[in-house]
N, C-alpha and C positions, 0 to 999 in steps of 0.2 A: 504493500500500500504506500502511495506517495504522500509525503507530508510536507516536503519542501516546495515542490512545483505545483503551481495552480494552472489556470487556463492560459497564462502567458508568462512562463518562466517563474522566477522566484520574486515575491513582492512582499513588502511590509514596511513598518515604520523604521526609519534609520536608527541604528544603535540599539535596537531590540530584536530578539530572535524572530525570524531567521536573518534579518538584514543587519548583521554585525560584520565588522571587519574580519573577525576570526572565521566566521562562516563563509564569507566571500573568499578568503584565502583557501579554505577547504574545497569550496565549489570549483575554484580555479584549478586546484591541483587535481581534483577528480575529472574535470573536463579535459585537462591536459593529458592525464593518463588514458582516458577513453580514446582520444584522437591520436595521441602519439603511442600507438600500440605496436610499432615495429622497431622502436629503439633508435630510429634515425634522427638526425638533427635538422631536417629540412621542413619540419612542420610549422605552420604559421597560424596565428589567430589575430584578427583585427578587433579592436575595441573602440566603440564610440560611446558618447554619453550626452545627456542633456545638460541643463545649466544648474541643477540642484547643488547646494553646498556639499552635500554628502557624496557627490560624484567623485570628488578628489580621493576620498577615503576608499571607496570601492574600486576605483581604477587602480590604485596602488596595491590594494590587497589582492585583487584578481591577477594583476601582473606578477606579484610575488608567487602566488600559487601556481600559475601557468609556467613561469620560467623555472620553478623548482622541479618540474617534471620534464623539462627539456623543450617546451614550446617557445617559439620566437613570437614576440608580441609587437604588433604595429598599432600605435596609439593615434586615433583620429581626432581626439578632442571632441568638442561639441558639434555634432552633426545629426540630422534627422535619422530616425530609425530606418527608413528605406535606403538611406545611403550606406548603412552597414550591410544590408542584404546585397546591394549592388557591388560594393567594394570587396566583400568576401569572395565573390566570384572573380572579379576583374584582377584582384591581387593574388589569385590562386591560393587562397587560404583554406585551411581545413575547418575553420570555425570562425563565426562572427559573434560578437557579444555587444549588446546595447544596454547601457546602464541608464535605466529610466523607469519611472512609475507612470509614464504616459500623462493622463489627465488628472492624476491625483495631486494633492497639495504638496508643498515642498518637503514636509517632514517625512513623506514616504519616498521609497526608492525601490528599484527592481532590477533584475538581471534577466535579459532575454537572449535566447540562443538561436543562431542561424547555422545551418549546415553548409558544406562546401558548395552546394548548388544555389545558395542564397535564400533558401526557404527555411522557415522556422523548423526546429527539430521536432521529430515525432514524439508522441507520448512514450513510446518504447525506448527511444534514445535517452529521453530525460529520466526515465525510470532507472536505466542502467547507470547514468551519471549519479543520480541520487544514491544508489546503492554503493557507489565508490566513495561517496563523501564520508561514510562511517567505516570504510575499510582501512586497513593498515597499508597505506601506499608507500612504496619504496621510492625515495627521491632519486633524481638523476645523479649520475656520477659527477664530480666537480667539473670535469672537462666537458660535460654534456649539458650543463645548465643553459637555459635559453637566454636569448638577448632581447632587449626592448629598444624600440626607437620610435620617435615621433614622425608622423606623416602630416606635413603641414598643408598639403593641397587637397585633402579629402573633400572638403565642401565644394571646391571648384570642379573637381571631377564629377561630383554629383550634379552640380548646376548644369554642366554641359550635357549630361545625359538627360536631365529633365527638359531642357530646352529643345533637345533633339526630338522629343515626342510631340512638340507643337508643329502644326502643319507648315510645311516648307513654304517660305515666301510670305507667310502671314505675320502681321505685326499688331501690336496693341495700341498703336497711335490713336489718340483721341479718347481713350478710355481712362476714366479716373477710378482707381482701384484702391480700396482700403484693405490692407493686409494686416491681420492680427496674428502675431507670432507667439502669443501666450508667454512672453518673456522666456521662451524655451529654445530648443535646439535649432530652430530655423530662423532665429532673430536676425541673422546676417544674410543667409543664402536666399530666403524667399523674397525680400525686397529687391535684392540684386537681380534675381532672375526676371522679375516683373519689369524692372527698369530697363534691363538690357533688351527686353522684347518690345519696349516702346511705351509702356504704360506710364501714366501720371500716378505715382505711387504715394499713398498716404499711410505711413506705418503706424501701427499700434502694438504695444507689448513687445518692444524691441530694446528694452533696457534691463536685462536680467541682473540681479544682484545675489543670486543664490537662494533667495528666500521668497521671491515674488512670482515664481513660475505658476501659471494658471490662476493667479490671484486677480479676481475681477477682470479677467480677460480670457481670450482663447475660445475654443469650441464649446466649452461648458459654461461660459459666462459671456454672452455676446452683447450685453447691453452697451458697453463702451464703444464697440465697433459700430453698433446701430446708430448711436448718437453721432459718431464721427461721420458716417455716411450721409446722414441728413444735414449736418452742419456744413459739409464740404460739397454737397450735391454730387456725391460719387455715384458711379454706375453699378457698383457691386462691392460686396465685402467678402473676403475669404478669411475665415477664422480657423486657425490650426490649433492643435493641442500641444502639450509640452514637448512631445517628441516628433510632432508633425506627421504622424501616420494617419490622422483623421482630420476631417474638415466639416465645417458647417458653412453653407453659402447663404449670404444675406443679399436680398435684392435692393433696388435703389430706394425703397421706402424703409429699409432696415428690418423687414420681415425675414424670418429664418426658414430656410429649406433644409430639412435634415437629410440623412443619407438615403432614406427611401425615395424621396423626391429626385435626388440626384441620380440614383440608380435607374429610376423610371425613365428619366430623360436619356441617359446613355443607352439603356437597353433598346428603347424605341428607335433612336437614331442609328445605332449599330445594326439593328435588324433591317432597317430600310436600306442601309448601305451594304447589307449582306456580310457583315463582319461579326455578328453575334452567333457564336458557334452553337449549333443545334437549337437555336432559338430559345436558349435557357439562361436565366439569371439565377445566381446562387445567393441566398440571403439566410439569415438566421430565423429562429422561431419568434424573435422579437419584432420582425418587420410587420408593418401594418397590413391588415386585411385588405385595405384599399389598394395597396401595391399589387397584391395577388390578383385582385379583380381587374385592375388596369392592364396587367400583362395578359390575362386571359382574354380580354377584349381585343387585344392586338394579335391573338393567336400565338402568344409566347408562353413559356413555362417558368414557374418559380420552383427552384429546388431549395428546400429549407434544411438548415443544419443546427447543431447545438450553438449556443452563444460563444463567441470568440472568433476573431478574424482568422486564427490559425485553422479552425475547423472549416471555415468557408474556403480557405485556400486548399486544404486537403481534398475537399469535395470537388473543387474546380479541377484539380490535377487528376483525380481519379476518373472524373467524367469527361475530361477534355474540354471543359468550358473556360471561357476567357474573361468573364465579367461577373463580379460578385461584390459583396460587402455587407455592412451592418447599418442599421438605422442610426447608430451612434456616430457615423461619419467615416468609418473605414471603407474606402472604395478601392477594390483590388482589380487591376487590369493587367493580367499576366502577359499580354502582348508587350507591355512596357516595363513591368516591375514584378518583384517576387512577393511583395507585401503591400499593405495599404499605404498610400502616399497622398497626403492632403494637398500638397502643392501641385502635384501632377493632376489630380482631379480638378483642382481649381483652374488650371490651364485648359483642360478639356472643356470645362464649362464656358470659359472665355471664348474658346474657339467656336463653340456652338452659337454664342451670341453674335459673333462676327459673321459666321456662315449664314445664319438665318435672318440677321438684321433685326433681332427681337431683343427687347429688354430682359433683364434678369427676372423680373417679376412674371413675365410670360413663360419663360422656360422652367421656372422653379415651381410651378403649380400644375402638375401633370395629372393628379387624381385627388379626389376628395377623401380625406382620411376618415376611417371608421373611428369614432371616439375611443380613445385608449387612455387608460389611467395606470400609472406606475407609482407604487409607494415602497420605500425601503424600510426594513426593520433591522436594527442592529442587535447583535447577540454577542455574548461573551465567548471567547475561544473555549472549545470543549463542549459547548452546548450543541444540540441538534433539534431545534424546534420543529423541523419538518417531520420528525418521526412521531410527534405527539398525535394520538388518536383524534383529539379535538380539532387539530389543524387539518388533518386529512378529511375529517367529516365536514368541516367548513368548506373545503375545496370541492368536495363531491356535491354538496348542496348548492354551491354557487354555480357550478357547471350545469346542474340540473335546472336551476332557475332560468338560466340564459338559453338553454337548449341550442338550437341551430343558429340563433341570432348573434352569438358571440363565442368567445373562448377565454379560458383562464390559463395563465402560465405562472407557476410558482417555482422559484429556483434559488439556490444559494449563489451569491457572487463568487467568481473564481479569483477575485483580487482583493476583496475586503470582507470582513465578518458581517455580511448583510444578507438578509432574505429579501429577495425582490418579488413583490406581489404585483403582477400585471394582468389586466383583463381588457378585452375589447368587446364593445356591445353598441348596437345602434341606439338603444334606450339609455341615455346618459344617467337618468335617475337610478335605474337598475344597476348600471355600471358602478356608480358611487357606492351603492348599498352592498353589492357583493364584495367589492374590494375592502371596504371597511369591516365587513364580517370576517374576512380572512385575516386581515391585519390585526384585529383585536385578539383573535385566537393565537396568532404567532407571538404577539407581545406577551400574552398570558403564559405561553410556553417558555418564554425566556426569563421569567421571574422565578428565582429559586423557591422550592416548596418549603 
């Protein structure tokens, strides 16, 4: 049973288990032993990070663990998560590591792993690494200890790759773009890319200090970007999260289009261009029922997966599909990248605006959402509120009340000690009632007897 790894690597509050320097060193040594399994000295790992203060600590600890087992470490510094996937393959590395807790506040951090193909490691590979963490690992001989070096141009390599996905000959001249970088990993590269393509760039969230990542900015807090759009008369807002692998698009009025609306636009356009493989979009169980109905009306299919962009990508790879993502803003286009890329998705949206000569507000409203309500209930580590009979009874009753008009989805977060209670229903009064009935039982199950 895995205890370290969640749905996206290892994550937690910095300086508390499992996100301690000591554990990061052990994880680095375990990953190094897993990949350097032939004793040779040619193995490489690239490490990127976002702008959290604790990133320095984990970068050093991971480097120590990896080099102790003979791995050579290439340090990219602050770069978006998709840059790590890209550079793992282009630099012929065995492993890529991103130090980030994505959209979480600064006090959290995480460690994400990419294989030599640039895709996130499978559950099986992570389980093997986790098993090695507690094993008695023999360090490399003194003459075989790995080396570490800085790679100063990682973000520029990524920038050129992202720009290459933008239609040849197309420019952003005349477009005023608000780019919110969440004081995170893309705070330099995202404004640079947009400016180089000709946009009038208005940056937000580009002054990281180690403690303000995702603070009142970014894809999970779009208010500042919306105000900036209105104040400057901008055409669009692109809001990234702390590691820039997800995006929220804001139209010229400041209204938000989530990942479902962006995926609907891309799927429809790609299908008409005969680019959407097998007429299929991959999304998670969290995606709105309205998206499914929209696709069905276009003769397209929706393939649902568990929550987590890695599961979306795994389904895409196994099915041969090339477009997928999450309502939360991960947009995965495997024709261009191995993981979600917020900047890349933003550029594709901008290309659609130019090609159709339509405003963002027109392209960002592709279907009517079925009313959806999500509430989170925090629980203490070691608790399992979903196993309570009262909670299960409430879930069964709620689904029975809604019948065919809606659905209920209850799950534990893979990154935080939260139970997520989500339901969809055309009847908003019933929706509020069933969610509250489940939430109250979950809360009761988290209170010690």
